[in-house]
VMD Tcl script that draws the C-alpha trace (Angstrom):
set ca {
  {25.16 8.38 17.69}
  {27.60 5.48 17.77}
  {27.63 5.47 21.58}
  {23.83 5.50 21.71}
  {23.68 2.60 19.22}
  {26.09 0.61 21.37}
  {23.99 1.29 24.47}
  {20.84 0.19 22.63}
  {22.53 -3.07 21.60}
  {23.77 -3.70 25.14}
  {20.28 -3.08 26.48}
  {18.96 -5.49 23.86}
  {21.34 -8.18 25.16}
  {20.11 -7.59 28.69}
  {16.57 -8.09 27.41}
  {17.66 -11.32 25.69}
  {18.99 -12.64 29.01}
  {15.62 -11.92 30.60}
  {13.79 -13.59 27.72}
  {15.98 -16.69 28.03}
  {15.36 -16.85 31.77}
  {11.61 -16.39 31.30}
  {11.63 -19.18 28.73}
  {13.49 -21.53 31.10}
  {11.04 -20.75 33.91}
  {8.09 -21.15 31.50}
  {6.57 -17.88 32.67}
  {4.38 -17.82 29.59}
  {2.34 -20.66 31.07}
  {1.64 -18.58 34.17}
  {0.34 -15.83 31.87}
  {-1.90 -18.29 30.03}
  {0.08 -18.17 26.77}
  {1.00 -21.31 24.84}
  {4.62 -20.23 24.20}
  {7.18 -17.61 25.08}
  {6.93 -16.25 21.54}
  {3.17 -15.71 21.83}
  {3.59 -14.10 25.24}
  {6.32 -11.71 23.99}
  {4.26 -10.74 20.97}
  {1.61 -9.30 23.28}
  {3.93 -8.11 26.05}
  {6.27 -6.16 23.77}
  {3.74 -5.37 21.02}
  {5.92 -6.89 18.28}
  {5.10 -9.19 15.39}
  {5.39 -12.95 15.64}
  {8.52 -13.29 13.52}
  {10.38 -10.75 15.65}
  {9.30 -12.54 18.83}
  {10.46 -15.90 17.47}
  {13.85 -14.43 16.51}
  {14.36 -12.92 19.96}
  {13.54 -16.17 21.74}
  {15.81 -18.19 19.46}
  {18.75 -15.79 19.85}
  {18.15 -15.44 23.59}
  {18.27 -19.18 24.25}
  {21.28 -19.65 21.97}
  {23.45 -16.87 23.40}
  {22.81 -17.23 27.14}
  {23.26 -20.06 29.63}
  {21.75 -20.40 33.13}
  {24.08 -20.07 36.09}
  {24.45 -22.96 38.51}
  {21.68 -22.88 41.09}
  {19.25 -20.83 39.00}
  {15.63 -21.40 39.90}
  {14.34 -23.39 36.96}
  {10.89 -23.79 38.36}
  {9.13 -26.27 40.66}
  {10.37 -29.84 40.47}
  {13.42 -29.09 38.31}
  {17.11 -28.80 39.05}
  {19.37 -26.41 37.14}
  {22.56 -27.86 35.74}
  {25.50 -25.89 34.35}
  {25.31 -25.62 30.57}
  {27.15 -23.77 27.84}
  {25.46 -21.35 25.44}
  {25.17 -22.60 21.90}
  {26.53 -19.30 20.56}
  {28.87 -17.99 23.27}
  {30.98 -15.72 21.03}
  {27.86 -14.18 19.54}
  {26.54 -13.53 23.05}
  {29.75 -11.78 24.04}
  {29.62 -9.55 20.97}
  {25.99 -8.69 21.67}
  {26.84 -7.84 25.29}
  {29.62 -5.51 24.11}
  {27.23 -3.86 21.68}
  {29.47 -4.41 18.64}
  {26.90 -6.40 16.64}
  {23.13 -6.15 16.29}
  {20.32 -8.63 16.77}
  {20.06 -8.97 13.00}
  {23.75 -9.96 12.85}
  {23.06 -12.59 15.48}
  {20.09 -13.89 13.52}
  {22.28 -14.45 10.44}
  {24.92 -16.26 12.52}
  {22.34 -18.43 14.27}
  {20.70 -19.41 11.00}
  {24.02 -20.36 9.42}
  {25.14 -22.54 12.32}
  {21.75 -24.21 12.76}
  {21.95 -25.48 9.20}
  {25.40 -27.06 9.45}
  {25.36 -30.74 8.47}
  {26.36 -33.40 10.98}
  {29.81 -33.90 9.49}
  {30.63 -30.19 9.97}
  {29.38 -29.75 13.53}
  {32.95 -29.96 14.88}
  {33.72 -26.72 13.05}
  {30.80 -24.77 14.52}
  {32.95 -22.78 16.98}
  {35.41 -21.87 14.22}
  {32.66 -20.74 11.88}
  {30.89 -18.76 14.62}
  {34.08 -16.87 15.47}
  {34.68 -16.05 11.80}
  {31.14 -14.77 11.37}
  {31.26 -12.66 14.54}
  {34.57 -11.08 13.52}
  {33.11 -10.27 10.12}
  {29.88 -8.95 11.66}
  {31.89 -6.29 13.50}
  {32.88 -4.83 10.10}
  {29.98 -5.63 7.78}
  {26.23 -5.00 7.73}
  {23.85 -7.96 8.18}
  {23.11 -8.17 4.45}
  {26.81 -8.57 3.56}
  {27.29 -10.98 6.46}
  {24.47 -13.12 5.06}
  {26.37 -13.40 1.78}
  {29.41 -14.76 3.64}
  {27.20 -17.19 5.56}
  {25.72 -18.33 2.26}
  {29.20 -18.89 0.85}
  {30.14 -20.96 3.90}
  {27.03 -23.02 3.36}
  {28.10 -23.84 -0.21}
  {31.65 -24.68 0.92}
  {30.75 -26.83 3.93}
  {27.54 -28.47 2.70}
  {27.40 -28.55 -1.10}
  {24.69 -31.22 -1.14}
  {22.53 -29.21 1.23}
  {23.00 -26.08 -0.85}
  {21.88 -27.92 -3.99}
  {18.87 -29.25 -2.09}
  {18.05 -25.68 -1.03}
  {18.16 -24.53 -4.65}
  {15.78 -27.30 -5.67}
  {13.44 -26.42 -2.82}
  {13.48 -22.76 -3.87}
  {12.64 -23.74 -7.43}
  {9.72 -25.85 -6.22}
  {8.54 -22.88 -4.12}
  {8.56 -20.45 -7.04}
  {5.39 -18.47 -7.56}
  {4.07 -15.39 -9.32}
  {0.57 -14.02 -8.91}
  {-1.10 -11.01 -10.48}
  {-4.50 -9.48 -10.00}
  {-6.30 -6.28 -10.94}
  {-6.97 -3.98 -8.00}
  {-10.18 -2.02 -7.63}
  {-8.53 1.12 -9.01}
  {-7.59 -0.76 -12.19}
  {-3.87 -1.12 -11.45}
  {-2.23 -4.51 -11.79}
  {-0.71 -5.89 -8.58}
  {2.14 -8.41 -8.94}
  {3.53 -10.63 -6.21}
  {6.34 -13.06 -6.89}
  {8.94 -15.30 -5.25}
  {11.60 -16.36 -7.72}
  {14.38 -18.92 -7.40}
  {17.94 -17.58 -7.49}
  {18.55 -18.20 -11.17}
  {15.29 -16.62 -12.31}
  {15.73 -13.77 -9.85}
  {19.19 -13.04 -11.25}
  {17.80 -13.01 -14.80}
  {15.09 -10.56 -13.74}
  {17.51 -8.21 -11.99}
  {20.01 -8.36 -14.86}
  {17.32 -7.49 -17.41}
  {15.62 -4.80 -15.30}
  {18.56 -2.87 -13.83}
  {19.82 -1.16 -17.00}
  {16.27 -0.24 -18.00}
  {15.45 1.17 -14.55}
  {18.58 3.29 -14.13}
  {18.08 6.96 -13.14}
  {17.99 9.37 -16.03}
  {20.92 11.83 -16.27}
  {20.53 15.18 -14.59}
  {18.94 17.87 -16.74}
  {19.85 21.46 -15.84}
  {21.01 20.23 -12.45}
  {17.71 18.49 -11.70}
  {17.95 14.82 -10.76}
  {15.57 12.14 -11.95}
  {12.40 12.84 -9.89}
  {11.16 9.24 -10.07}
  {11.26 7.03 -7.00}
  {13.03 3.67 -7.12}
  {9.64 1.97 -7.39}
  {8.62 4.18 -10.30}
  {11.91 3.56 -12.10}
  {11.48 -0.18 -11.66}
  {7.94 0.01 -13.02}
  {9.14 2.01 -16.04}
  {11.96 -0.49 -16.55}
  {9.48 -3.36 -16.52}
  {7.33 -1.54 -19.08}
  {10.34 -1.16 -21.39}
  {11.27 -4.80 -20.82}
  {7.78 -5.87 -21.91}
  {8.08 -3.69 -25.02}
  {11.33 -5.46 -25.88}
  {9.80 -8.89 -25.39}
  {6.66 -8.17 -27.40}
  {8.72 -6.69 -30.22}
  {10.78 -9.87 -30.78}
  {9.95 -12.84 -32.96}
  {10.74 -15.31 -30.19}
  {7.37 -15.10 -28.47}
  {4.87 -17.93 -29.07}
  {2.22 -17.07 -31.62}
  {-1.52 -17.46 -31.17}
  {-3.55 -17.96 -34.31}
  {-0.47 -17.08 -36.35}
  {-0.06 -13.70 -34.64}
  {2.57 -12.39 -32.25}
  {1.29 -11.42 -28.79}
  {-0.18 -7.95 -28.99}
  {-2.14 -5.39 -27.01}
  {-5.63 -4.81 -28.40}
  {-7.59 -1.65 -27.70}
  {-11.03 -0.97 -29.18}
  {-12.26 2.62 -29.42}
  {-14.79 4.56 -31.45}
  {-13.02 6.43 -34.23}
  {-14.82 9.67 -33.41}
  {-13.68 9.49 -29.79}
  {-10.13 8.78 -30.90}
  {-10.11 11.69 -33.31}
  {-11.85 14.25 -31.13}
  {-10.21 13.18 -27.84}
  {-12.88 15.05 -25.87}
  {-11.60 16.08 -22.44}
  {-13.53 15.83 -19.22}
  {-15.20 19.18 -18.50}
  {-16.45 20.41 -15.14}
  {-18.25 23.48 -13.78}
  {-17.00 25.81 -11.04}
  {-18.28 23.42 -8.38}
  {-16.25 20.55 -9.79}
  {-19.28 18.74 -11.11}
  {-18.70 16.73 -14.28}
  {-20.60 18.18 -17.25}
  {-19.22 16.13 -20.13}
  {-17.05 13.10 -20.42}
  {-15.04 12.07 -23.47}
  {-15.16 8.56 -24.87}
  {-12.93 5.67 -23.86}
  {-11.35 2.62 -25.39}
  {-11.46 -0.88 -23.94}
  {-8.46 -3.14 -23.37}
  {-9.13 -6.62 -24.64}
  {-8.33 -9.27 -22.07}
  {-8.88 -7.17 -18.94}
  {-12.03 -5.31 -20.02}
  {-10.62 -2.08 -18.55}
  {-10.86 1.33 -20.18}
  {-8.28 3.83 -21.40}
  {-8.72 7.50 -22.26}
  {-8.52 8.64 -25.88}
  {-5.40 10.67 -25.00}
  {-3.56 7.55 -23.86}
  {-4.75 5.55 -26.85}
  {-3.52 8.26 -29.22}
  {-0.05 7.87 -27.67}
  {-0.19 4.07 -28.03}
  {-1.48 4.36 -31.60}
  {1.49 6.52 -32.64}
  {3.52 3.40 -33.39}
  {1.42 0.27 -33.75}
  {-0.42 -1.91 -36.20}
  {-3.82 -0.37 -36.85}
  {-6.64 -2.66 -37.94}
  {-9.62 -0.64 -39.20}
  {-12.88 -2.39 -38.35}
  {-16.43 -1.19 -38.99}
  {-18.80 -2.17 -36.18}
  {-22.56 -2.31 -36.28}
  {-24.88 -0.93 -33.63}
  {-24.83 -4.31 -31.90}
  {-20.99 -4.10 -31.69}
  {-20.56 -6.88 -34.24}
  {-17.95 -6.37 -36.97}
  {-19.37 -5.50 -40.40}
  {-16.13 -4.96 -42.33}
  {-12.42 -5.32 -41.63}
  {-9.67 -3.43 -43.41}
  {-6.03 -4.38 -43.90}
  {-3.61 -4.14 -41.01}
  {-0.94 -1.53 -41.54}
  {2.07 -0.55 -39.47}
  {2.29 3.16 -38.91}
  {6.12 3.10 -38.98}
  {7.28 0.72 -41.74}
  {10.73 -0.83 -41.47}
  {12.44 1.56 -43.87}
  {11.02 4.63 -42.10}
  {11.94 3.24 -38.69}
  {15.52 2.66 -39.91}
  {15.75 6.25 -41.15}
  {14.36 7.61 -37.88}
  {16.83 5.56 -35.84}
  {19.69 6.84 -37.97}
  {18.57 10.44 -37.46}
  {17.27 10.38 -33.86}
  {18.83 7.36 -32.16}
  {16.76 5.66 -29.49}
  {15.16 8.95 -28.45}
  {15.23 12.36 -30.11}
  {14.21 14.25 -26.95}
  {16.86 16.81 -25.90}
  {19.56 15.35 -23.64}
  {17.83 11.99 -23.35}
  {20.31 9.23 -22.55}
  {17.88 6.34 -22.59}
  {19.56 2.90 -22.68}
  {19.09 0.61 -25.64}
  {15.48 -0.51 -25.81}
  {12.41 -0.44 -28.00}
  {11.85 3.17 -29.15}
  {8.46 4.39 -30.23}
  {7.82 6.29 -33.47}
  {5.80 9.42 -32.68}
  {3.73 11.25 -35.27}
  {4.26 15.01 -34.97}
  {0.83 15.43 -36.56}
  {-1.08 12.33 -35.52}
  {-2.17 10.02 -38.34}
  {-5.73 10.18 -37.05}
  {-5.58 13.94 -37.68}
  {-4.31 13.42 -41.22}
  {-0.60 13.45 -40.50}
  {1.45 11.38 -42.95}
  {3.57 8.40 -41.93}
  {6.84 9.84 -43.19}
  {10.30 10.69 -41.89}
  {9.43 14.40 -42.00}
  {6.42 13.88 -39.70}
  {7.90 11.44 -37.18}
  {10.49 11.31 -34.39}
  {11.75 8.42 -32.30}
  {11.03 8.70 -28.57}
  {11.64 6.49 -25.56}
  {8.52 5.47 -23.62}
  {9.06 8.13 -20.94}
  {9.47 11.04 -23.32}
  {6.68 9.78 -25.58}
  {4.40 10.04 -22.57}
  {5.85 13.47 -21.75}
  {5.17 14.81 -25.24}
  {1.52 13.67 -25.17}
  {0.72 14.58 -21.57}
  {2.51 17.92 -21.31}
  {1.97 19.20 -24.85}
  {5.49 19.82 -26.06}
  {5.63 21.16 -29.61}
  {7.86 19.46 -32.18}
  {8.88 20.69 -35.58}
  {11.66 19.81 -37.99}
  {14.21 22.49 -38.81}
  {16.70 21.66 -41.54}
  {15.95 17.99 -41.05}
  {16.47 18.01 -37.28}
  {13.69 17.85 -34.65}
  {13.29 20.92 -32.44}
  {11.35 20.61 -29.18}
  {9.53 23.61 -27.72}
  {8.57 23.12 -24.05}
  {5.24 24.27 -22.60}
  {5.17 27.54 -20.66}
  {5.06 25.79 -17.29}
  {8.41 24.14 -18.09}
  {10.06 27.16 -19.73}
  {8.21 30.50 -19.64}
  {10.28 31.71 -22.62}
  {9.38 28.56 -24.58}
  {12.85 28.45 -26.11}
  {13.17 25.64 -28.69}
  {15.67 22.91 -27.86}
  {17.49 20.86 -30.50}
  {16.85 17.12 -30.48}
  {18.10 14.10 -32.35}
  {21.18 12.08 -31.49}
  {22.44 13.82 -28.36}
  {25.93 15.04 -29.23}
  {25.63 15.51 -33.01}
  {22.40 17.45 -32.62}
  {23.80 19.62 -29.84}
  {27.01 20.28 -31.73}
  {25.07 21.02 -34.89}
  {23.02 23.63 -33.07}
  {26.07 25.16 -31.36}
  {28.17 25.34 -34.53}
  {25.42 26.79 -36.68}
  {26.74 30.32 -36.16}
  {30.10 29.24 -37.60}
  {28.61 27.65 -40.71}
  {26.00 30.31 -41.43}
  {27.07 33.62 -43.03}
  {25.76 36.83 -41.44}
  {23.13 37.24 -44.14}
  {21.78 33.77 -43.26}
  {22.75 32.12 -46.57}
  {25.03 29.09 -46.81}
  {28.50 29.67 -48.23}
  {28.74 29.30 -51.98}
  {29.21 25.71 -53.05}
  {28.54 24.36 -49.53}
  {24.88 23.57 -48.82}
  {24.24 24.12 -45.15}
  {22.50 20.76 -44.77}
  {25.75 18.96 -45.59}
  {28.15 20.91 -43.39}
  {27.80 18.68 -40.30}
}
mol new
graphics top color blue
foreach p $ca { graphics top sphere $p radius 0.5 }
foreach p [lrange $ca 0 end-1] q [lrange $ca 1 end] { graphics top cylinder $p $q radius 0.2 }
display resetview
């Protein structure tokens, strides 16, 4: 494979020589194209940026020989390639075209007072390119830029800041599409905040985190938004913290009617839906029930014309003292073997409050966003045994439906494992030692 890669690179250099010669002879004009780049784009079926890179590297790494035919009415004169060392490395097949692009870009941006060091810098970059990938080489080139031309580097940072942009729009399928270009400082803040929240989950029973990198990043961003919205530092509107508002008919929320179909796949009945304020999009009752597990609920009676008739008092389903108790018992997430990083956990009602379940420690568990979604979507069963949550998986996850201990990972696991040592054969706690206090 290495030999083939070297041959490909050497063949690429031979193509660059031909491109440079074609550019000197202005063969594109004969073909009716306005530039060599435009001609190559069609001839080689490549995109414009790739064509521009090839022409730039070709002209910088090759020089015409004396007596070359430069076209009618012109006389060739001996010249030296702008990047001779880079050309030699390309011809030997020890660096790639992308390496050469990094080197060319670095040298083209040298200030006037550093031009006398161009050959020295080129040699350093080529030697490094033989050992490092283009991405790492670009970091060295960037460092050289800051060392040689500090003023230019500062100007680049200012230009990047002025070029910052972030756009978002709702696609036709209802998903939000985000496109952004961030300056270095803001980009570093984003990566620093997102990386720990988007880390792969630990293996469970030898199974790795099935999420793609893109899915992990999306989940990390969701957790990051939860953290931001849960702080007091956000600007308030009308005296209120920023919040997500969903409006749904109480009957739809309580009944959570599923979509039913016949044998031909035709829809027979459709459950209700709630509307997201701000975007006007809809959410299913199942999703809203998950969101409503831990939120401020504002009861509002609406008339037939959708105008409010009466408004109740806002109440938080997990008051501060209950949340503190749940965190002490469950940690960030009570789900078995969950090792979710520090974030904003969600208080889940074992029996939903809309179904009459109380907002109490004995009817709630703390879950991270991922496992909260798992519990609602895949119908895990949760019950408290001796004050500890036990999770029973659905049959498609575990055909035996064996309960798994939850709570803070190690204490809960140890508690379950040591139970046989603290429980007498007849199942009663030893005299004078209540079982609940043995761990």
